[in-house]
C-alpha positions in Angstrom: 12.9 14.2 -15.9 11.8 12.8 -12.4 14.1 11.9 -10.5 15.2 8.2 -10.0 14.5 8.1 -6.4 12.9 9.3 -3.4 14.5 10.1 -0.3 12.4 9.7 2.7 13.6 10.5 6.4 14.4 6.6 7.2 14.2 4.8 3.2 15.2 5.5 -0.2 12.3 4.9 -3.0 14.6 3.9 -6.2 11.8 4.3 -8.8 13.5 4.1 -12.8 12.2 0.6 -13.3 8.7 1.4 -12.3 5.6 3.0 -14.1 4.7 4.6 -11.6 6.6 6.9 -9.2 6.4 8.2 -5.8 3.6 10.1 -5.9 2.2 12.5 -3.1 -1.3 10.6 -2.9 0.3 7.3 -2.7 2.2 8.5 0.2 -1.1 10.4 1.9 -2.4 6.7 1.7 0.5 4.9 3.3 0.9 7.8 6.6 -2.7 7.6 7.1 -2.9 3.6 7.8 0.6 3.6 9.6 -1.0 4.4 12.6 -4.3 2.6 11.9 -2.8 -0.4 11.3 -3.0 -3.1 14.2 -0.3 -3.7 16.4 1.6 -6.7 14.9 -0.9 -7.5 12.2 0.1 -9.9 9.1 -0.4 -7.2 6.3 -0.8 -7.4 2.7 0.3 -4.7 0.1 -1.5 -5.8 -3.1 0.5 -4.0 -6.4 3.2 -3.0 -4.3 5.3 -1.4 -7.4 8.7 0.7 -5.3 7.4 -0.9 -2.3 6.4 2.2 -0.9 3.5 1.0 1.1 5.4 -1.0 2.5 8.5 0.5 3.9 6.1 3.5 5.1 4.0 0.8 7.1 7.2 -0.6 8.1 8.3 2.3 9.6 5.5 2.0 12.4 4.8 -1.7 12.6 6.2 -4.2 13.8 4.4 -7.5 12.1 5.1 -8.6 8.9 4.4 -7.6 5.9 4.2 -8.9 2.5 3.8 -7.9 -1.1 3.1 -9.0 -4.3 3.5 -7.2 -7.5 2.7 -8.2 -11.1 5.5 -6.7 -13.5 8.6 -8.1 -13.5 10.9 -4.6 -13.7 8.7 -3.3 -10.9 8.9 -6.5 -9.0 12.7 -6.8 -9.5 13.3 -2.7 -8.2 10.7 -3.3 -5.4 12.8 -5.8 -4.5 16.0 -4.3 -4.1 14.4 -1.4 -2.4 13.1 -3.9 0.3 16.6 -5.3 0.5 18.4 -1.9 1.0 15.9 -1.2 4.1 16.1 -1.0 7.7 13.1 -3.4 7.9 14.2 -6.1 5.3 13.8 -8.7 8.2 9.6 -8.2 8.3 9.1 -7.9 4.9 8.4 -10.6 2.1 7.2 -9.9 -1.6 6.4 -12.4 -4.7 6.2 -12.0 -8.1 3.2 -12.7 -9.5 -0.8 -12.5 -9.7 -3.1 -11.3 -6.8 -6.0 -13.1 -8.5 -4.1 -16.5 -8.5 -1.6 -16.8 -5.9 -1.7 -18.6 -3.0 -0.6 -17.4 0.0 -0.1 -19.4 2.9 -2.9 -18.1 5.5 -4.6 -15.1 5.9 -4.1 -11.8 6.5 -5.2 -8.8 9.3 -4.9 -5.8 7.1 -4.8 -5.5 3.3 -3.5 -2.4 1.4 -3.6 -1.3 -2.0 -3.3 1.7 -4.3 -5.0 0.1 -7.6 -5.0 0.5 -11.4 -8.3 2.7 -10.6 -8.1 4.7 -14.2 -10.8 2.3 -15.7 -12.6 3.5 -18.7 -10.2 6.3 -19.2 -7.7 6.8 -21.9 -4.7 4.2 -22.1 -1.0 5.8 -20.4 1.1 6.0 -23.0 3.6 2.9 -21.8 2.3 -0.7 -21.4 4.1 -0.3 -17.9 2.0 2.4 -16.9 -1.2 0.6 -18.3 -0.8 -2.1 -16.3 0.3 0.5 -13.1 -2.9 3.2 -13.7 -5.6 1.3 -15.5 -8.0 -1.7 -14.3 -7.4 -3.6 -17.8 -5.1 -6.5 -15.4 -7.0 -5.7 -12.3 -10.3 -4.7 -12.0 -11.7 -2.8 -9.0 -14.3 -6.1 -8.5 -11.5 -8.7 -9.1 -9.4 -6.3 -6.5 -12.0 -6.6 -4.0 -12.5 -10.4 -4.9 -8.8 -10.8 -3.9 -9.0 -8.9 -0.4 -11.8 -11.1 0.4 -10.6 -14.2 -0.7 -6.8 -12.9 1.3 -8.7 -11.5 4.6 -8.9 -12.9 8.0 -12.3 -12.9 9.3 -11.5 -10.1 11.7 -9.6 -8.4 8.9 -9.9 -4.7 7.5 -8.5 -2.9 4.6 -7.7 0.2 3.0 -7.8 1.5 -0.7 -6.8 4.7 -2.5 -9.5 5.7 -5.0 -10.7 8.9 -7.4 -12.8 10.5 -5.4 -15.6 9.6 -7.9 -15.4 6.3 -7.9 -16.1 6.0 -4.1 -19.5 6.0 -3.6 -19.8 2.9 -6.4 -17.1 1.0 -4.6 -18.4 1.7 -1.3 -21.7 0.1 -3.3 -19.7 -2.9 -4.3 -17.9 -3.5 -1.1 -20.8 -3.6 1.1 -23.8 -5.3 -1.4 -21.6 -8.0 -2.9 -18.6 -8.5 -0.3 -20.2 -7.8 2.8 -17.7 -5.6 4.1 -18.9 -1.6 6.2 -17.0 1.2 5.4 -15.6 2.6 8.9 -13.8 5.7 8.2 -12.5 7.9 5.1 -10.6 10.4 3.9 -11.4 13.0 1.5 -8.5 14.9 -0.1 -8.5 17.7 -2.2 -5.1 20.4 -3.4 -6.2 23.6 -2.1 -8.8 25.3 -1.0 -9.7 26.5 -4.6 -10.3 22.4 -5.3 -12.7 19.8 -5.0 -11.5 16.5 -3.9 -9.6 14.6 -6.1 -9.1 11.2 -4.2 -10.7 9.5 -1.1 -9.2 6.8 1.2 -11.3 4.4 2.4 -11.0 1.7 5.3 -13.3 -0.9 5.6 -13.2 -4.1 8.1 -15.9 -6.8 8.1 -17.7 -5.4 10.8 -21.1 -4.3 10.6 -21.4 -0.5 11.9 -23.9 2.4 11.0 -21.2 5.2 12.3 -18.1 6.5 9.2 -16.5 9.2 10.2 -15.3 11.2 7.3 -12.1 13.3 7.4 -11.5 15.6 5.0 -7.4 16.7 4.3 -6.5 19.6 2.0 -2.5 19.6 0.9 -1.8 23.1 -0.1 -3.2 26.2 1.3 -3.7 29.0 -1.0 -0.2 30.4 -1.0 1.1 27.1 -2.6 2.3 25.8 1.4 1.9 23.2 2.9 -1.5 23.3 5.3 -0.8 22.2 8.8 -2.9 18.9 8.8 -0.4 17.4 5.9 2.5 18.7 7.5 1.5 16.7 10.6 0.6 14.0 8.7 3.4 13.5 6.8 6.5 14.8 9.5 7.6 11.3 10.0 8.6 10.5 6.3 9.2 14.1 4.1 12.6 14.7 4.4 12.0 18.6 4.7 9.5 18.2 7.1 
């Protein structure tokens, strides 16, 4: 049985009421963008879950961070995690559906770990289905929500399965006018293929989008130097 909480260096994530628990790829998403989010930007986390991304960003960010969560049990835990954090004065969460929710103003940066297993086999529980699958929020709907809530000079970041990367980039570019400005490709070890992509988009047109690679573990099973450097401000024993 998984722990009911995950202890980081500066905050704790309780997760017993959430279908989707803390996972390594979500931690990578939060840590990678914590150093890229514009200073004092107004930030939105779509599908906040436990509040992991909000808290990882808040540890290094000084601006207002908002989160929205559809599933009510997850929202209650999200609210509790936020209220117990050192940055509760900067954080605000809402229960609701981002597709119909009306926020007071636009955001400078939007982040999401979306329900991306579209068309894959459904999970065993309803909560996990909402968290893992795109029946409640498709990737197209996510882009529509981002487009509606992002400021003209804003940017956004998402975590996706590697095999959805090219399709998502094309959709974001051709339908919504976003441009990929940077991407991080993630694999478990040197023996494995890439399994996740972290994509950073903006409305600014640019012909150059640098690609970086991150390998989580070496062949001996220990964390790589790059992974350790990325996560050292968060993971308790790094």
